[in-house]
C-alpha positions in Angstrom: 1.3 -18.5 17.1 5.0 -19.2 16.9 6.9 -20.7 14.0 8.4 -23.3 16.2 4.9 -24.7 17.0 4.3 -28.2 15.6 1.1 -27.2 13.9 2.4 -23.9 12.4 1.5 -23.4 8.8 0.4 -20.4 6.6 -3.2 -21.6 6.4 -3.4 -22.0 10.2 -2.1 -18.4 10.6 -4.5 -17.0 8.1 -7.4 -18.8 9.8 -6.4 -17.6 13.2 -6.1 -14.0 11.9 -9.6 -14.2 10.3 -11.2 -15.5 13.5 -9.5 -12.7 15.5 -10.6 -9.9 13.0 -14.1 -11.3 12.8 -14.4 -10.9 16.6 -13.1 -7.3 16.8 -16.2 -5.1 16.2 -14.4 -2.1 14.7 -12.5 -4.3 12.2 -15.6 -5.9 10.6 -17.7 -3.2 8.7 -20.3 -5.8 7.8 -21.5 -6.3 11.4 -23.9 -3.9 12.9 -21.5 -3.4 15.9 -19.2 -1.3 13.7 -19.5 2.3 14.8 -20.9 4.8 12.3 -17.7 6.9 12.5 -15.6 3.9 11.5 -18.0 3.1 8.6 -17.9 6.7 7.4 -14.1 6.8 7.6 -13.8 3.5 5.6 -16.2 4.9 3.0 -14.3 8.1 2.7 -11.0 6.2 2.3 -12.6 4.0 -0.3 -13.9 7.0 -2.2 -10.5 8.8 -2.1 -8.8 5.7 -3.5 -11.4 5.4 -6.2 -10.9 9.1 -7.2 -7.1 8.6 -7.2 -7.5 5.5 -9.4 -9.8 7.3 -11.8 -7.4 10.3 -12.1 -4.5 7.9 -12.7 -6.3 6.2 -15.5 -7.2 9.5 -17.1 -3.6 10.7 -16.8 -2.3 7.5 -18.4 -4.3 8.0 -21.6 -3.5 11.7 -21.7 -6.6 13.5 -20.4 -4.8 16.5 -18.8 -6.1 18.2 -15.7 -6.2 21.5 -17.6 -9.2 20.2 -19.7 -12.6 21.1 -18.2 -13.9 17.8 -19.4 -11.6 15.8 -17.1 -13.4 16.8 -13.9 -16.7 16.0 -15.6 -15.4 12.6 -16.7 -14.0 11.9 -13.2 -17.4 12.7 -11.7 -19.3 10.7 -14.3 -17.1 7.6 -13.8 -17.4 7.9 -10.0 -21.2 8.2 -10.3 -21.4 5.0 -12.4 -19.1 3.3 -9.9 -21.6 4.2 -7.2 -24.5 3.0 -9.4 -26.0 6.5 -9.8 -27.1 6.1 -13.3 -29.7 8.8 -13.8 -28.9 11.5 -16.4 -25.3 11.9 -15.6 -24.7 15.0 -17.7 -27.6 16.7 -16.0 -26.3 15.9 -12.5 -22.8 17.1 -13.3 -24.2 20.2 -15.0 -26.1 21.1 -11.8 -23.0 20.5 -9.7 -20.8 22.9 -11.8 -23.7 25.2 -12.8 -23.3 24.6 -16.5 -25.7 23.3 -19.2 -25.8 19.6 -19.8 -24.8 20.2 -23.4 -21.7 22.1 -22.5 -20.7 19.4 -20.0 -21.2 16.6 -22.6 -19.3 18.6 -25.2 -16.4 19.2 -22.7 -16.2 15.5 -21.9 -16.2 14.5 -25.5 -13.6 17.1 -26.4 -11.3 15.8 -23.6 -11.6 12.3 -25.1 -11.1 13.5 -28.6 -7.9 15.4 -27.6 -6.5 12.4 -25.8 -7.1 10.2 -28.9 -5.3 12.8 -31.1 -2.3 13.5 -28.8 -1.6 10.3 -27.0 0.5 7.6 -28.5 -1.7 4.9 -30.1 0.2 2.0 -28.4 -0.5 3.6 -25.0 -4.2 3.9 -25.9 -4.4 0.4 -27.2 -2.7 -0.9 -24.0 -4.9 1.0 -21.5 -8.2 1.3 -23.4 -9.2 -2.2 -24.6 -12.8 -1.6 -25.4 -14.1 -1.5 -29.0 -13.6 1.8 -30.9 -15.6 2.3 -34.1 -12.9 2.4 -36.8 -14.9 5.0 -38.8 -14.9 7.5 -35.9 -11.6 6.4 -34.3 -12.7 7.7 -30.9 -14.9 6.0 -28.2 -18.3 7.5 -27.6 -18.8 9.3 -24.3 -21.0 6.5 -22.9 -18.6 3.7 -24.0 -15.7 5.6 -22.4 -17.4 6.3 -19.1 -18.7 2.7 -18.6 -15.4 1.2 -19.6 -13.5 3.1 -17.0 -16.2 2.6 -14.4 -15.9 -1.1 -14.9 -12.1 -1.0 -14.9 -12.0 1.0 -11.7 -14.6 -1.1 -9.9 -12.8 -4.2 -10.8 -9.4 -2.9 -9.7 -10.9 -1.6 -6.4 -12.4 -5.1 -5.7 -9.1 -6.7 -6.4 -7.3 -4.7 -3.7 
């Protein structure tokens, strides 16, 4: 396609590109002709971007990498994004060889510290889910599911 063509338009260019991409086997992961190596690489790239997005969100609200609970929260959010919803604390505890109670406590402590140390306007801007006014801090489940939804939505938008 050339701009000087009489039928040149943005929709025509987009349609032409879509038809070309659909016919290149390695570029369309939905087709069975896509090689397993390409699929694996695409999944790995997606997972890396997801982890980066989760870490960015945790950084914004003040959950520092020095808190043990941050890694646990990252893993929990990632598990929910991948729809692995069985006893998250138990799975994370096995991974890190800890008790599920200590994992849960570390995650809640990280959230509590963030709510105590981070500017309230930053928290209100980046965490828009309901927070019980009596407690003043989101529960672990609310926090994990909120960020899982937020990350999934932002990944789909890309």
